N, C-alpha and C positions, 0 to 999 in steps of 0.2 A: 198470330193471324188472326185478317179478318176473317169472315165467313157471312154470307146473305141472311136475312133472317127475309121469313115468309110466312104468310098466314095459312088459316086450313081449306082458307077460297084459293089457294096457289097463286097467291097476287103477292110481290115481292114486299117486302117493311121495312127497310132500309138492312144493316148490319150491326153486327156482333164483333167483339177482339175478345180470342179463345187465347187462355196461359198458357204457352210453351210448356208449361213444366207440366200442362192435366194431359192436353191435347194435344204435346209432340213432342210425347214421349218417344225412344229408341220402342220397336216391338220385341216384345222378348219371348215367342215359343215354348219359351222350358216356366217361363212366370207365371204365363196361362194356363199350363196342363197343369202347374202343384194347385193353384187356386179353384180349377174347375174338380180336382181330385177329391180337395176340401173340404167342397161346396157338397157335394157329392155326398160324402164318407159321410157328415154331418149330420144329411136328412137320413137317412138310415135308420132304421126304424130298430131290428138289432134285436125282433126278438121271436125269432127258432130257436128254437127249442125241440129237444129230446131225451129222452127218461133215460137215467142213467139203472147200477143197479138196483140201487134203494130205493128205486120210485117206481120201480116196475111191483104192481099188485100180484100176488100171488102169494102162495104158505113157504116157509122155508125148509119143511119135511126134504129131504133127500128125496126125489124121485123113484127110485128104487135099487133097490138093496145091490152093494159094493161090486158082489162077489155074484159067480154063478149063470149069471143071463146071456154072457156072450156079448153084452153091449158094454164100449168104453162109460168106465165107471160117472158115475156124475154129483154134484155136491145142492145145486140146486135146479131146479125148472127157468129159474129166471136169471140167466146167464150167458154170455151172448150168441154163445154157438146155437142157446136152444129157442125154437122156434116159439114167436113172442115175447123171448129175451128183452135185454136191455142195451141200447149201441154204446160203443164204445171207441169215446174220446168226439163225440156228437156233438154239435153247435149247442154255446148254449145263450140266455138272455146277456145281451154285450154291449159296447157302446163301441159302435165303428168311427169317430170322431182320430181327426190323427192331430198335430200341432203343426200350427204356420206360423211362425213372430208377423206381430202386426204391420210393423215395414214392411215384409213382402206381401202381405193385402194392400196392401195402398198403393204400393205400386202397381200389384194385378190390375186395379179396378183402373188408374192412372194408364195402362197396357191398354188396358181393350176400347178406354174412349180414343187412344190418339190411333187405337188399329181401325177403328170406321171412321177415323178423321182421315187416314192413310188411304184406304180402301175408295172416297169419298160419298161415303152411306151415312155418313152422319148430316141429319137434314135439325136447322136449329127452327124452330115456331116463335111467334110474338106470344101464343097462348093458346091452353088446348083446355078450350070449355068450347058447346052444344047450349042451342037453347032451349032443345027436346032431345031426349035419350032415346034417340032412334037409330036402330042399328044402320037400316038403310043411309040414312043421311051421312052416319060415319062413314062407313061402305065407299058412297060415293066421294063424297071427300079425297077418303087413301087412294080411290083408285084413279082420280083428276091429277092427283099430285105421281103416280106413277108407283104405287106403294104397294106391296103387299105383305110380308110378313115385317110386322113392326111390334117395335118397342118404344113405350113413347113414357119417356121421362119429367116428370111436373115438378112444382116447387114440393114446398112440404103437404101441402094438401092438391089433393087429387077433385077435379071437377064430379063430383057425381053423376052427374048424365053424359061426360064422356065414357066413368067407368062403365055403366050401364050398356052404354050402347056395347062400347066392348066387349062385353064377355059373351057374345055371342060369334065375335068373330072369331076362327080357330086358329088365326097368326098373327091376332093381335093381343101384346097385353101391355097396360097401364100400371105402374108407378111410378108413388113420390119417390121425391130425392134421395130420399132415407133408405129407400129399397134395393136402388141402383145395385147391381151387381155385378160380376163378370158372365157366371154361366147365363142369367137371363140375356147379357148384352150378345154375348159370341150369337145364339142360337138363332135368335130372328137378323135374317139379312140388312135391317137398316134403325138405323138408333135415330127417334124424333126427339131431339130435347128443347124445352122453352128455355126461355130467357131466363125466367125463373127459375131453372135446374139448374142453367149455366152458371147462374151467381152460388147459386150454395153447393154444387159441385166445387167449382173450383176455389170458393170458402172452407171446405169441409176437408179437401186433398192439397193446399198449397202447403 
């Protein structure tokens, strides 16, 4: 399929052929759901922790005698039922990562790219570079193109002026092609690819 190529000045700059095997895959919400779950689970720190009975500070002595007090018998003040005692089956430090086959992850990225193409929210530009790292300049260019929530994916190297200019825009992110991922693509309304990004993504996913 063919798609028009524009410049950041919103002028037409030819066209590019998109591979149907990458940008024309049937959209499957179940695959996208599995991939987003995988990404978000993997980024969780898993550093939550509560203290078990062996970790609570305090004496190991019996808090009061067994008989004659009228109270329920207790063996330690560190037990769960005691004030300041341990937590039973509380969270421990662990990894939340889940397994997902590599071919499912590849299919999910193809599906995310295809979904943007099917919705008409895929824009291809000839290059994503700025002469100066000016946030106002980039904001003006995106406004002229009618874009607000944007993910820009460039080739292997991202223009540093572009990266710095986008850093202060709340709904604009810039990534190299190797950083392209399903969650960020779906999180933004519009996907902007450079011609270099299209070439690299097709070579990577074919």
